[in-house]
TORDO-298759 format. One record per residue (C-alpha): residue in three letters; x, y, z. Coordinates in steps of 0.2 Angstrom, whole numbers, plus 5000, padded with zeros to 4 digits. Each point is the difference from the previous one (the first is absolute). Layout:
N
ALAXYZ...
//
This chain:
81
MET550350895009ARG499549984982ALA501649904998ASN499449885013TRP498349994993ALA500749974982PHE501349875007GLY498549915009MET499050004984VAL501549924990VAL500349875013ALA498149965000ALA500049984981LEU501549895000ALA499349895014ALA498449984991GLY500949954984CYS501049865009GLY498649874998GLY500549834997ASN500049914983GLU499149855008GLU498849914989PRO498250005008GLU499449845007GLU498949904989GLU498250015006GLU499149845001PRO498549984988PRO498350035008MET499049865006LYS498649924990VAL498350065005GLU499649825003ASP501349995014THR499450155010VAL498650025011PHE498950054986GLY500349834991ASP498349935005LEU499150154994VAL500849994983GLY499649814999THR498250035005GLN499850134986ASP500749874987LYS498949875006ALA498450114999ARG500550064982ASP500349824995ARG498349945007SER499150154992ASN500849974983ALA499549825001ALA498250055004VAL499950124986GLU500749874988LEU498749875005HIS498650134998ARG500750054983GLU500049824994SER498349975007LEU499450164990ASN500949944984LYS499249835002ARG498350075002LEU500250124985ASP500549864989GLU498549905005ASP498850154998GLU500750044982GLY499849824995ALA501849964998PRO500549824999LYS500749935016GLU501849975001GLU500549825003PRO501349985014ALA501849964993GLU500549825002ASP501749965008
//
């Protein structure tokens, strides 16, 4: 009985080791987020970030201009093309 059990274990070990040497299939690269259903959400975030950055930049320019005027700095002349 032990001989049958040992023989079965040897056969199982040999069968498990008989795997093929096939190369794994190349996986296709993941999709870009913009090409998925979440693409609109990502685009919306980018638009909101750009708009808020533009508003902050405009406000900063306004504050800098006001500071220059309050400090008595000479006004800058616009550059001629």
